[in-house]
N, C-alpha and C positions, 0 to 999 in steps of 0.2 A: 609391599609397596602400596597395594590397593587400599588397605585399611588406613594406612598412614595418610594417603591422599584424601580419602573420604573425610577423615577427622579434621585434617588441617583446613580443608576448604569449608566445611560446615562451620567450624569454629570461627574462621575468618569472616564468613558471611554474617554470622550472628553477632559478631562484635560491632558491626557497623556496615551499612551499605547505603546506596542512594535511596532517598525516600521518594517513592512513587505511589500514586493513589491506588494502583492495582495491586500493590504489595501490602496494602492494609486490609485485605479481604481474602477469604477463601471461596468466595462465590464463583462457581465455575463459569457463569455467564460473563461476569466482569473480567475474569482472567482470559476467557476466550476472546472477548472484544479487544482487550489490550494486545494480545498476541497477534491478532489479525492486523491491527493498526501498526504494530511495530515492524511488520514485514516491509522492507524497502523504505522505511521512514525513520527519521531521527527522533530520538527519545523526547527532546524538548518540544517538538511539534506534536507528538502523540500526547504528551501530558495535557496540552491545551484542548485537543480534540476529545480526548477520553472523558474529561470532566464534563464537557458540554453534552457529549453523547449520552452519558449515564444520567444526566438531568433530564434529557429529552426521552430516552428509552431506558428507564431504570430496570426493567425486567425483560426476560425473554418473551413474555406475553405481550408487553408493550411494543417490542420490536416486531413481533410476528403480525400484530394488528395494524402496523403502520403502512400507509401507501408507499410504493416504491419512490415516488417523487420526493416525499419527505425524507426518506432514508438517504437518497442521493444528495439532497440539499444539505443534510447534516454532514455528509462525507466530503462535500465539495472542497477542493484544495488539497486533499490527501493523495489524490492520484490513484492509479491502478483500481479503477472503479469496479472491476469485477469482484474485488474483495467485499464491497458494500452489498452488491447483489447476492453474493454467496452468503453473507451474514443473514440477510433477510430470508433467503431460501432455507438456510439451515434452521433459523429460528422457527419458521413455520413447520419444519419437519419435527423439531423438538416438541412443539405444542401439539401437533397432530398425532405423532407417534409415541410420545413419552409423557403426555399430559402436562407439558411445561417443565418437567424435571429433567435437567441436563443429564444425559446418560453417563454413567461412570465407567462402563466397560470400554477399554481402549479400542476394541474393534468396532464398537458402536460409535465412538467419537470419530474414528477415522472415516467412517462411512458418511458423515455429514458433508454437505457441499462446502468446498473451499478449505477443508481441513486435511493437511498432509501429515506425514509422520512426525515432523518436529512439533507442530502445533498440538497434535494429539498427545504427544509425550509431555509437553509443558502443562496442558490442562490436567491430564491424568495424575502427574506427579505433584503439582502445586495445589490443585483443588481437592484431589481425592487421596493423596498420599500413596499412590501406587508407584512401584519401582520401574517406571518406564523411562527409557533414555531420550535425550534430545540431541540434536545436532544442527546448529546454524553456523554462520560464518565465524562468529566469535568462539564458539565451542570447538569448532574444527581447528582453528588456529592454536588454541590452548592444547588440545590433544596432540596435534602434530609436533608441537615443541616439547611437550612432556615426554613423548615416546620417540622423539627424533624421527619423524616420518616425513621425508622430503617429498616434494611434488606439489602440484596445484590441487586444492581441495575438491575441485569439480571433476577430477579424473575418476572414472568409474570404479576401478579397483581400489584406489585409495579411499574413496567415499565409503565403499563397503567395509573396509577395515576400520575406518573411523566410527561407523555405526556399531561395529562389533566391540570396539574399545569402550564406547559410551555405555553400551548395554552391560559390559563387564564391570564398569566402575560404579554405576548408580546403586546406592545402598538401599536396603529394605527399610531402614530407619531414616527418616528425614530426607526422602528422595527429592522433595520439592526444594528444600533449602540447598541441597547439594547441586541440583540442576541450576538453580538461580545463582549459586556461587560460581559455577563454570561460566555462565553468561556474564556475570558481573566482572569476573576476573578478565575475560577477554575484552570487555568494553572499557575498563578503566586502568588495567595494569598491563596485561599481555596484549598490547596494542599492535597494529600492523607494523608501525615504524617506531623506533626508539622505545621499546618496552621497558617498563620500570621494574626491572628484575629484582632490584634490591628491596622493593616493597612487596614482592610476591611471597605468599605463604607457603608455596611449594617449590621455591627456587632450587633447593638442594636436591629435589627429586627430578628436576628437569634435565633431560638428556641433551637437548639442544643447547641449553645454557652451558652445560659441562664441556661441550665441544666448541663453544664460542659461535654457535650457528643460529642463535635466537633471532637474528635479523634476516637470515637467508632462508629460513623456514617459516611459513610455506612459500613455495614459488608463486609468483603472481599469475593470476588467471589470464588467459588470452583474451584481449579486448576485441569485441566485435566492432566492425567498422561502423561509423556513424553515417546514416543516410540522410541527405537533405531533401525535404519534401516542400515543394512550393504550393501554398494554399491561398485561395482567395475567399474572403468572407464578406457578406453584404448585410449591413444594418438597414433593413427596409422599414420605413416608418409610414404610418397611415393614421390620420386623425388622433395623433398623440400616442398611438400604440406602436410598439416594436414587435416585428414578427420573429418569433422563436419557433424552431421546429425540433422535434425529438428524434434522436438517432435510434436505430434498431438496438435491441437489448444486447446483442453480441457484437464483439469487435471493439476497436479503439473508441473510448469515451461512450461505450454502450449505454443506452438509456438516458443519456444526458441531453439537455436542451442547448441549442446554439442558433445563431443566425445562419441562414443558408450558406453552406460552405462546400468547397470542392477543390480538387487539385487543378493546378494550372498546367495546361498542356505545353509541351516543348515549343518554344518560339511564339507562344500566344501572348498578346498584350494583356496586362492585368485587367484593364477596363473591359476589354472584350470578354475575358473570362468571367468577370462579374455578371455581365448580361447573360452569358450562356448558362451559368450556374443558376441564376435566379429563374430563368425560363425552364431549364431542365428539371430542377429540384422542386420548384414551387409554382410553375406555370405563370409567372409574372413577367411583365415588361417594365424595365426600369426607366425612370425619368429623374431629372435633377441629380445626376450622379456626382458625388464628391469623394475624392480620394482622401484617406486618412493616413496617419503615420504608420509605415510598415513596422513590424516587430517580429521577434523570434520567440519560440517556446521550445525548451529543451526537454526531450524525453530520454529514456535510457539509451536507446540506440538510434534515435531519430532527432534531427533538428528541424522543427517546423517553422518555415518562414511564411508569415502571413502578410498578404496585401489586403488591407481592409478598405471597404467603401461604405459610404452612407448614401442612401437613395430613397426616392419614392417610387411607387410602382402602380401599374394598371393591371386589371384583370382579377380573376378569382383564383384563390390558392388551390392548386391541384398537386398534391405531394407525390414525388417519386423518390424512393430511397429513404424517406423519413416516415415516421409512424404517426405523428400528431402535430398540431399547430396551435399556437396561441398568440394573440395580440395583447401585449401587456405594456404598461408604463415601465420605463427602464428600472425604476426603483423596485417594482414588483418582480421584474425579470430576474434580478440578482438573488431573489429569495427561492428561485427554483433550483433544481439540481443542474448547475452549469459547470463546465470545466473552468479551471483557473484562467485560461487564456480568454474565454468568453466573458467571464466576470470582469476581467481587466478592461476589455474592450467596451463593455456596457458602462463601466464607470467613466471612461473617456467620453462616451456619448452624453452622459448626464452632465459632465462638466462643460460640454460644448453647447448644450441646449440653452 
């Protein structure tokens, strides 16, 4: 069964697959960037970002030499910004420790910041032709159905078995094409709902299909409860400039720039929270406070409700909880590494000016 699966999937992939820019190269740097971008992000979004990224940072040397602000600005809108910071840290390790040559040994790849077993397997197999397994959501679903393994793919025992199956399956010849075939099959044919079994190159080998269980395997993951977070943010202007402050490098939106922002206390009026946050975070006293349209920003397990204000302020900036400050024209501010919600708010400010 293993050899038949290997041949069927590789042949199917080579006959035709989605054309993506990172599939036109074996450059480990480009493959690494694409795999990091594809984590938690849709392919069509990554396609746009990847092309711009490679124009701006065409080599690992170019990325390693870039300031963090430039890297975060290029990443802005992709979310999960720790990925961008890890890319930069890993690029600097590759330059410092390997002379700019991306390491080929799987254990060296896995040791780089931000690279887990799946990403290491993808790089090793696609860029270097090594028989290293991969396991992401799409691949897990394919394997669960082929081998008829019920359960949710995040269950520890099942996850361990799926990794073992992936390692058993990956061929010594064309491991990159085989792994990409598994990913492609899960993304385009063996989908979570209404899988296109009749178009599947390994349908007759699929045990879940044979039992009519292709739609009940895998079991859905348990969804974490969504937490609502009430935030107040203040667009503080002075002499044509907008105050932006930089968050610490760790944590949510780490290293990004934003207007002074903080959580609203239970029972606290939004306008009072704006004054408190401006004073506590930047040492400023607000004047001419104007409320703007509230909005929401959805994260994976959090719904962020923003109450934004526009204001002027007195005093000298004294930061608490932030690492840096800049007064910039709104058009310049959007060129910094700012989160999507902050970029949206700054655009509103430009339109109102």
